[in-house]
N, C-alpha and C positions, 0 to 999 in steps of 0.2 A: 242367495248361500250358494259357496259348494262343498261337499264333504268329500270323501275319500272315498268312498261308498253311493251318495248323490247329489242331486244337484234341486233345490230346493224352487222356485221360484212364488213368490209371497202377490198376491192382489194382494191390494185392500178394495172393499166390498163384494159381494158374492153375483152373483151371475144376472141375468134383469129374472123378472118370470117367462121368458115364457123358450127360454132356453137354458138346458141341466145338461148335466157332460153327459149325457150319450148323445140329444143331436147333436152338439155341435165337433166329436168323435168323428159325425155323419155328414159336417160342415156347413151345418146351418148357424150363421151369422146373425149377428145384430149391431150392424152402424148404429155408433153412438157419435158421430159427427155425419149427418150425410152429407152437408156443405161442404163439412174438405175433402170427405172420397170423394165427390164428383168429380173434384177438381186435382185430388193426386190425383187420377187417372193415366190425368194427362202427362202430369210432371216425371211419378215414378216407372220406371222400367219397370216396375213388375205386375203379373197381370193375377189373378187367380185370384177374384177376396172371398173368401171360407174354406181355403183349402190348404192353410196352416198347417192347421191341428190334424188332419187329416192325415196328411205328406208325413207330416213326422214320425206318428206310429207304426205307417208305413215301415218307417225305415227305423227306428230305433220300438220296439211296439212293446217295451218295460218302461213306461212313462202311466202314471196314473193323475186322472182328475177329481177333486176333490171343490164340491160350490158348499160350502160352510155359509150357513145363516147362517143360524144364531153369533156366528164367531166376526160373522160381515167381512167374511175374506173368499177371497174362489184362490187355491194353491195346488200346483203341478208339482208333481216329485220324477224328478229323472232319477233313475235305475243305472247305478254306474258297474262296467266291473269289478272286482278290488284282484289289484296284479298280486302275487304271496313273492313277498323279501326282502330283503333284509327291514324294513321300514311295517311290516304288519306288524309288528307287535308280539312278543315272548310266546306264542303258541301261534297253529293253524286253527284255531275256536271264536281266536279274536277278529279273528277276519272281514272289517264291515261293521262291531261295533263303535269305531269310536263317535266322540256322540260332539268332535267340535270341527272346524273347517276346514280340509289340505288347505295343503302348501300350492299345491296342482296349478 
């Protein structure tokens, strides 16, 4: 979901037992389908299994990873910068407090 102040990515299911948010920040990954992965490295031009999240955090440090085991979901929140302008609300104090999706 895209909001004025953040982007939220929600994945059903929590991280596997061997992984936590700190481990994936440093590039540890768990292949869910090793057979598919073994073929994909020959078909797709991308190389660097397990480097996506560390590279994203290096490029944009305002990323929060949340493994919510009781709710059985993994959530990533990417904070966005909010520009002040005519659409930012009646006063500057309310910037970033919108609760609904943005039109961006």
